[in-house]
N, C-alpha and C positions, 0 to 999 in steps of 0.2 A: 645418495646423489651428492656430488660436489657442491660446495656452498655457492660458487659462482654460477653454476647451472641452475641451482635452486632459486637464486635471485631472479634470473631471467624468466623462469616459470612463474614466479610470483608476480613479476611485472606484466607478463602476458595475461594472467588472471585479473590484475588490477585494470589494465587498459580495456580488456573485454567487458568487464562489468561497468566501468565508467562510461565507455562509449555507448553501451546499451541503455544505461540509465539516464544519461544526459538528456537525450531528446525526449524521452518519455516524461521525465520529471520537470524539465524546463517548460514544457507546454502547459502543464497543469499549474505550475507555480506562477506563471505570468499570463494567465488567460486574459486578464483585463487589458494588458498592454498589447497582446497579440491580436485581439479582436479589432483593435483600432487600425492596425496595419492592413487588415483585410476588408475593413469597412462593413463589419457585421456586428450583431449584438453578442453579448457574453454568452447567452443561451445557444446561439448558433455556433459560436466558436467552440463551445464545449463538445460539439460533435467531432472535433478533431481528436479528442481523447477517446470518445466512444468508438470511432473508426479504428483507432489503434488497438483498443482492448478487444474488439470483436474476434479477430483471429488469434491474438496473443493469448487469450484465456484458455485455449485448448490445444494449441499446436504442439506444445512440448510432449503431449501424450504420444502421438504417433511418431515423433522424432526419435524417441527411444528405440523403437523398432527399426527405424531407418538407419540409425547408427549401427545397430547389431547386424543388419543385413548387408550394408555397403561399407562398413568399416569406419572407425572414428577418424582416421586420417583424411579420407576423402570427404567425410561429412564436415570436418572442421574447415578444410580449405574452401570448399564450396560455400559454406555458411558465411564465413567472414568476407569472402569475395562479394556475395550477394548483398551483405549488409553495407559494404563500402559503396557499391553502386547505388543502392536505394538512398543512402545518406547524401551522396553527391547530387542526385537528381533534385533534392530539396533546394539546392542553391539556385535553381532556375525556375522555381515555382513562385508566382506572385498573385495567383488568383485562387479564391477560396474553394471553388469546386475541384480544381486540380489538386489542391492541398489535401482535401478530404479523401480523394482516391489514393493519393500517395501515402497518407497516414495509415490506411488499411494495409498496404504492402509493407510499410515500415514496421507495423506490429507483427506481421508474419516474419519479416527478416530478422527482427530483434529476438524472436523466441529462442532460437538456438544459442544466442550469445550468452544468456545467463547460465545455461548448462555447460557451455564451454569454459566460462569463467570458473564455475564450480569444479570442473574436472582438472583444469590446469593448476588450481591451488592444491587440490588433493594429491596431484601427481608428485608433489615435493616430498610427501611424507611416507614413511614405511607403513605397511598395513596395520601394525599395532598402534600407530599414532593417528591414523586417519579419522577415527571416530571420536577423538577428543580434541587434540590440538588442531588437526587438519580441519575438522568440521567447524570449530569455533572461529578460526581465522577465515574460513571460506564464507561463512554467514556474515561475519563482520565486514569482509570485503564487499559483499553484495549490498550491505546496508549503507555504505558511504556514498553511493551514487546520488541519492536523494538530497542529502545536505550539500554536497559539492555542487550539484546543479542549481540549488537555490542560492548558493553563495556567489557563483560566477555569472549566472544568467542575467541579472539586472544590468551589469556593466556591458555584457555582450549585446543585449537589446538596444542599449544606447548607441553602440557602435554601428549596428547594421540590422536591427530588427531580428527576425528569426533566422535570417540567412547567416548571421554571425554565429549563432548557436550551432548551426549545422556545419559551418566551416570548422569549428573546433571538433565537432563529432567526427567529421571526415578525417581530420588529422589524427585523432585518437584511434580511429578504426584502421587507418593506414599503418600506424605503429603496431597495432595488434595483428594486422595481416602479416607483417614481416616476421613477428615473433611466432605466429602460428605456423608459418611455412618453415621456419628454422627449427622449431622445437616440437617434435612429434610426441603425441600422447601414447601411453601403453595401450595397445589395441587388443581386446579380447578376440577369440576366434569368431570369424564371420559365420553366419548361419542364415538360411532362408527362413525368416520368421513372419513375413508379411503375407497374409492371405486375403482373398477377396472379401471375406466377411469382416476382417479387420478394417478394411477401407470403408465398407458400408456402415459398420458400427461407428467408426470414427466420424463419418459424415454427419450422422444424426447427433453425436455428442458435440461436434463443432457448431452445428446450427443451434442446439440448445444452449450451450455456453455463450455463444456469440449474442443471441437474443437477450440472455440474462445480463450480459456485460453492458449492452446498449441501454437496457431499461434501468439498470442500477446507476449508470453514469449520468443520464439526462432525465430520468423519470422525475426526480425531485424538482427540477427546474420547470417542467411542464405541469407538474403536480400529478399525483398518481391516478386520480379518478377523473381528471379533466380531459385528457387526450385519449381518444378511442384506440389509437395505434399502440398505446402501451399495453392495453388488454390483449390486442391481437398478437403482439410479440410474446407475451407471457403464455398465451395458449400454444403458440408454435413451439416455445421452449419446452413446455410440459409434454406435449405430444412427441417431440423429437427425443427427449430424454427417456420417455416411457418406451418408445420403440427400441431405442438402444439397449435399455435394460432387459426387455423381452428377448432381444437377440442374444445378449450376453448370458442370460440365465439358461439358455438352451444350447450352449456350446460346450464341447468337451474341453477345449483350450481357449477360454475367453480372453479377450483383450483386457477386460476389467472384471475381476472376480467380485460380483455383486454380493454373493453370500458372505464372503470374507469381510467386505466393507460393512456389512450389517451386523457383524459380531460385536460383542460387548467391548473388548479391549480396543478394537479399531475405532468404534464410536467414541470411546473415551479419549483416544488420541486425537481424533478429529475435533472434538469439542474443545480440547486444550489449545489446539492451533487456532481454531475459530475465535476463541475467547481472546487470544492475544491480538488478533487482527482488529477485533471490535474495540478493545481497550486502546490500542495504538491509534485508532481513529481520533482520539482526543487531540492528537497533534495536528493531523491533516484536516480534520473537519471541525476542530475546536479552537485550539490556541491561535493558529495562523489566521483562519477566517475572522477570529475575534479581533486580532490586530488590524486586519484589513478593514473591518467594520468601523474601527476607531479612526480610520483615515491614514494608516501607515502603509507605505509602499513596500514591495518586496525587498528593496535595498535597505530599508530601515529595520527590517527584522533579521538582518544577516547575523547579528550577534547570537540570536537563538539557535540558528542553524550551525554556527561555529561550535557552540556548546554541545549540540546534539552530535556533531561529527566527532569531537574529542571523546565524548562519553561513549559513543558506540564502539570506537576502537578500544578504549580502555576496558569496556565491558567484555568485549571479545577475548582480550588477553586474560582478564581476570577469570572468565568462565573456563578458559583452557587450563588454568592452573588448578581449579577446584573441582572440575567435572570428573566424576568417576561413577561407575555403575552403582545404583542404589541411592545416590544423592539427588536424583531428579526431583522428588517431592520437596525436599528442603530448599533447593535452588529456586523452584517455582514459588514457594512460599515467600522467600525473600524478594523475588521479582514482583509479586503481587503487592507486597507491602510498599515497595518503592514507588510503583505506579500509582497506588492508592494515595500515598502521601503527596506525590506530585500533583495529582488531580485535585486533592483537597486544598492544596495551596493555591492552585489556579482559581478555585471557587471563591476566593476572597477578592476577586478583581473588581475594579471600578472603571469609570470612564477616564481616569487619570493613569491607569496601568500602562506601562510601556515595556518593551522587551527586557529591559534591565531587571524588572520585577519578576519576570518569568524565567530567568536563566536557571535558578535553582530547581524549580519544579520540572522544567523540561529536561534538565540534566538527569534528574531522578528517573523520569519516565524512560529516557533513552537507555540508561543503565539497566533498568528493569527489563526492557525489551531485549537488550543485548545478552542478558544471562538467561532469559526465559526460553528462547527459541532453540539454541543448540541441544540442551538435554532432551527436549521434546522430539526434535528431528532424529537424534541419535537413537532414542527408544523406538521410534517408528521404523527406522531402517533396520534395526536389530529384529524387530517383530516380523518384518517382511522377509528378511533373510532366513529366519527360522522356518518359515513356510516354504521357502524355495525361491530361486531366482525369478520365476515367473510372476511372483507377487510384487516385485519391484514396480511393475506397471501400475498395480492397484495403489501402491504407496504414493506414486507420483500423482495419481488422480486426487488423492486426499490432500497432498501438499499443495498441488496446483489450485484446487478448488478453494481451500481455506486461505491461501495467500493472495491470489488474484481476485477471484470473485468475493472472497471474504473481506478483503480490503475495500472493494467497491460497495459491498453490503454495509460495512461499518460506516463508511462516509455517507451513504444514502440514508441510513437509519438515523445517524446523529444529526445530519443536516436537516432531515425532516423534523426531528425532535426540536431543534432550535427554531425552525419556522413556526411550529405550533405554539411553542412557549412564548415566542416573540409576539404573536397575535394575542395571546392571553394577557401578557403583561401590558402590551400597548393599549388594549381595550380598557384595562383597569386604570391606566394612567390618564388616558384621553377623556374618559367619562367624567373626570373631575375638573376639566378645563371649562370654567364658566367665568365670564367677566364680572359677575356679581361677587365673586370671591376676591377680596382685596389683594391677597397675595398673588393670585393669577393675573389680576389686572395690572399690578405693579410690575411683574415680570414681563408681561406682554408689552407694556409701555417701554421698559428698558430695552427690549430687543428691537422694537420698532423705531426707537429714537434715531438709529442710524439712517433711516429712510425719511426722517421728518423734513429734510430740506428739499426732497424731490416729490414727496406725496403730500399734498395739501389736504386731501379729503380725509377727515377724521375716521370715517367708517372704514375706508380702505386701509388706513394706517393701522387701525386696530386688528383688521383681518390679517395684515402682513405680520403683525406681532404674534398673533395666534398661530399662524403657519410656521413661523420660526420656532415657537414654543413646541409645536407638534413635532418638528424635526428633532428637537432635543429629547422629547419623550420617546420617540422611536429609537433613538440611540440608547437611551437608558433601558428601554425594553429589551434591546438586543444584549446589553450587558447582563441584565437579569436572566435572559434566556441562556446565554453561554455559561453563566454561573450555575444554572440548573443542570446543564450538560456536564459540567465538571463534577458537580455533586453526584450525579447519576453514575459517572465513571468510577468515582471513589466508592460508591455504594456497591457497584458490581464487583470491584476488587475485594471489598470486605466480604461479600457473599461468597465469592469464589474461594477466598482464603479460608472462610469457615468450613466450606465443603471439603477443601483439601485437608485441613487439620483433622476433621472427622474421619476422612478416608485414611489418613496416616495413623490415627489412633486405632481404627479397626484392624489395619494391617499389623500394627504392633501387637494388638491383643491376640490376633490369630497366630502370630509367630510364637507367642508364649504357650499356645496349646499344642504346638508340634513337639513331640517327644524328642529329646536330645539323642543323637546317634551315639551308640556305645563306641568307646575308643578301642582300637585293636593294638 
């Protein structure tokens, strides 16, 4: 492909991924600011994210067959047109109920955008380069949407609340629309592949994944055992996925090959991807909420996201240079070391920690993530192709589940861990607050002195001092809880690294037992 044409294909991939990721990440990054514009609580505003993820978690599965049956060209043109229309409607929505419904359709419309960005980047490369350089650059391109959204969204919110964000998204999607219509993708032969059982099976999978996405997004905020509807959604998810599994196990040509998914190599591959998503939750559910807990706004954490953006691009290029078949375990080992060191550095945080002190740690974690994912995805695609083209659908299920639901699961688990540890540390700190302790009495008096001119009652003044001291204790409890989370992440990296090294040693030992082939 000529260089000029390759540049335009690369721009198409960039604008598609950025347009898709901007709206999704900007809402989550600025949920505290967006809830004020709608006049709702933070918990209620989080339903905007849940509504987006409900269809988005599963729609890519059936879209693969839609592309095959109706052609990539028609699929790309209709998908980008629908995305532009849904993004434009956001500009006219000012009420929370309407925004909630619109976010559901936005999640559905955004689902094909990520796959189109993937395909447009791979289109540049020759088949021999697609699985190394092409895959690394594609995944790096997909990873930049989150930091870019975090960097530009605070300024956009100041200009015009969430409408300004979607004004930029509409502009990006219009550029992508022009490029999609001008630059066709290589289209494989069309074939009638969608059957009635595919639609029935997908319906149950969509319900199951959608319920899980909602529970994992908002369950921690309502708390898992406190809201009865959480249990109802979990039951619906289990029943729906069970019915889908029963249907697929009894089909000659299943939409998803359950037996293959349950095989040892595939489970190992899924565990590797899921581990990455859990470890990367250290950023989304650890470092950034920690900064927020200390009172920093999204604009004040922009330096962290700038470092993550640069590190992600550099990691993608570095991985493209070193990735070759057989090097996957070594690359994963280096990635785990980098993420573990970054998490351990974060575990030294105090209430005086600011973004500047976390630049190195977050850069290491971003580099580790950037070099971990391409070898894992490449090995998974190779494994699926060895079984036949029909197994690509099953591979997509694994990748989809571990990346979308796995990311939600990681944030939910780590967020719940922080909540539990905060209650533990808070109880340990507050139980020592007694005015008979001279140090506590002195500190309470210092804090209440600011109110001495307006509160004359000594008892009320002491109570105000204790309340302020309790607020400081809660802040310190959160600092200790997040340090526990960072240490847990480092421990998981160490455990995973140990298992990986043992696995590499076993493979090396087995290779020595294989007799050498005689030379002819």
